[in-house]
N, C-alpha and C positions, 0 to 999 in steps of 0.2 A: 794176792786175794785170798780170802777166808772164808770157809763154810761154816754157815750158822743154822743151827737145828733150831725149829720152832714150830709152835701150833698157832693155828687161826681158830675162829670160833667153832666151823663146822666139826674139824679135827678134836676140839677141845670137848665139843658135846659128845661126841661118839665114845672118847675114851673116857669122859667122867660117867657117862651112862654105864659103861662096863666097869667102873670103879665101884660104883653105887651097887649096881647087881650083885657084884661079888664080895661087896661089904669090905673093901679095902680101907685102910686106915686114913687115907687123904683123899678127899673128894669135895667139891663144891656143890652147893645148891643148885638144883636143876634151874628154877628161875633166873638166878644170878647169870647162869651161862647162856641163856637163852638170850638175855639182853645185851650181852656184849656186842660190840659192833663186829660184823662179818669180815670186814677188810684190814682189821688190825692183825699183824703178827705179833705173837710174843715169844721173844727167845729164850732158848732154855739156858739157865746160868749156873745151875747146880744140880747133881746127880748124887745119889746115894743107895747103895743096894739095901733092902729091907726085907723084912719078913721071912729071915733064913735065906736070903740072895734069891728068892723066889719072884722078887717085884723090885722095881726102881722107884724110889721116889725123886720127883723132880720138881725143881722150882723154875717158874716162868715169870718174867717181869714184862711190862710193858707201860706206855705213856698214852693217857687218854686225854683227847681234846676237853676242852671244860664243859660243851654241851653234851658229850658222852660220859662225863663223871657224873654231872649234875643228874642225867636220867638215871644212873646206877645209884644214886645218893651216896657217892663216896665223897668223903673230906679231901683227898689228894689226888692228883694226875697220874700218880705212880702206881701202879698195880701189880700186885705179887700173888700169884697163883701156884698152889701146892698140889700136886695129884701124883697118886701112885698108880703105877700099870704094870703089866706083866712085861718080861724082856722081849718078847715078839713086837708088841706096840712100839716099846721104847726104840728099838732097833729101826723101826719102820717110819719113825717121825719126819715129817718134811724136813727138806734141808735147801738152803738158798746160798749161792755164793754171791759175796758183798766185795 
């Protein structure tokens, strides 16, 4: 078994709002995050300490069904999300055993 760190839409919205509030370098458009399906989990695939090691740059990926992809106006089903967050939020990301 393996533990996977991930975000879903509600967690992503909360962290993205914080990234926008504090003007972090990587954040997403609020309207885009709001449209993401609430049931999809986006696994964490890459991290990099940034901003003098005070933040963690995180890359999440996911796969959307055609209907979800079209609602978001995306060309491809694979979705890649980049978000900067503070260390406390990074360490408290949800985890799941698979």
